[in-house]
C-alpha positions in Angstrom: 0.0 0.0 0.2 1.6 3.3 -1.0 -1.0 5.7 0.8 0.0 9.1 1.6 -1.4 9.0 5.2 -1.8 6.1 7.7 -5.2 4.9 8.5 -4.4 5.8 12.2 -3.3 9.4 11.4 -6.9 9.8 9.7 -8.3 8.4 13.1 -6.8 10.4 15.2 -8.3 12.9 17.5 -7.2 15.9 15.4 -8.7 14.5 12.4 -12.0 12.0 12.3 -11.8 11.1 15.9 -12.7 7.5 15.4 -11.3 5.1 18.2 -12.7 1.7 17.1 -11.4 -0.6 14.1 -14.5 -1.7 12.7 -13.9 1.1 9.8 -10.5 -0.1 9.1 -10.8 -1.8 5.7 -13.2 0.8 4.4 -11.0 3.7 6.0 -7.8 2.1 4.2 -9.6 1.6 1.0 -10.7 5.2 1.0 -7.1 6.6 2.0 -5.7 4.4 -1.2 -8.0 5.8 -3.4 -7.6 9.3 -2.3 -3.5 9.0 -2.8 -3.9 7.5 -6.5 -6.4 10.2 -7.2 -3.4 12.6 -6.0 -1.1 10.7 -8.4 -3.4 11.1 -11.1 -3.7 14.7 -10.6 -0.4 15.5 -10.2 0.4 13.4 -13.2 3.3 11.9 -11.0 3.4 9.6 -7.9 5.3 10.3 -4.3 6.4 7.1 -3.1 9.6 5.0 -4.4 8.8 2.7 -7.1 11.6 0.1 -7.7 11.3 -1.2 -11.4 12.3 -2.1 -14.4 11.8 0.5 -17.0 11.5 0.7 -20.7 11.7 3.7 -23.1 11.5 4.6 -26.6 14.1 7.2 -27.3 14.2 9.0 -30.6 17.6 9.1 -31.3 19.0 12.6 -29.5 21.4 12.7 -26.8 18.7 13.2 -23.9 16.5 10.5 -22.9 13.3 12.1 -21.0 12.1 9.9 -18.1 9.7 9.9 -15.2 10.9 11.0 -11.9 14.2 9.2 -11.3 16.2 8.3 -8.0 18.8 6.4 -9.2 19.8 3.7 -11.4 20.7 0.4 -9.7 23.3 -2.2 -10.1 21.9 -3.9 -13.2 22.5 -0.4 -15.3 21.1 1.3 -18.0 21.0 -0.9 -21.3 20.4 -0.1 -24.7 18.9 -2.2 -27.3 21.1 -1.4 -30.4 19.0 -3.2 -33.3 15.8 -2.8 -32.2 15.3 -6.9 -31.5 14.2 -5.8 -27.9 17.6 -7.4 -26.8 19.4 -5.4 -24.9 23.0 -5.8 -25.5 25.1 -2.9 -24.1 25.0 -1.8 -20.6 26.0 1.3 -20.4 28.6 2.2 -17.2 27.8 4.8 -15.0 30.6 7.2 -16.4 28.9 6.9 -19.7 25.9 8.9 -19.2 24.7 12.2 -16.8 21.5 12.2 -15.0 19.9 15.4 -14.9 19.0 18.1 -14.0 22.5 18.1 -12.2 21.4 19.7 -9.3 18.6 17.2 -8.5 20.1 15.5 -5.3 16.9 13.4 -5.0 18.7 11.2 -2.2 19.2 13.7 0.1 16.2 13.0 2.7 15.0 16.2 4.3 16.5 18.5 1.9 13.7 20.9 0.1 15.8 21.9 -2.6 15.4 18.0 -3.5 14.1 16.8 -6.3 14.2 14.1 -8.9 16.1 13.5 -12.2 13.9 13.8 -15.0 16.4 13.0 -18.1 19.3 10.7 -18.6 
């Protein structure tokens, strides 16, 4: 569950002031649905998604990507002959993440933002 508020916070005295657990399943569903509405409205999500992603480039030197925190040890790979086999793995020194001042891994930094291009 990638909800942006916990059921306990929603039930707290400062919000709904609910003490029982009879509505927890319904509240959890509501919180999750509202969180996904926020995602759709903003056209992005605010939780960490660890996944393998594939993008079609257009042959330019810059590839725009959705919010990116890092590229893991399996690396950045390209399909050189368009056969859906990704034969080239790029070393971290072979590409740059942009913007260069993004710094998405610094917790608590108000200036922190994700990378949006490779």
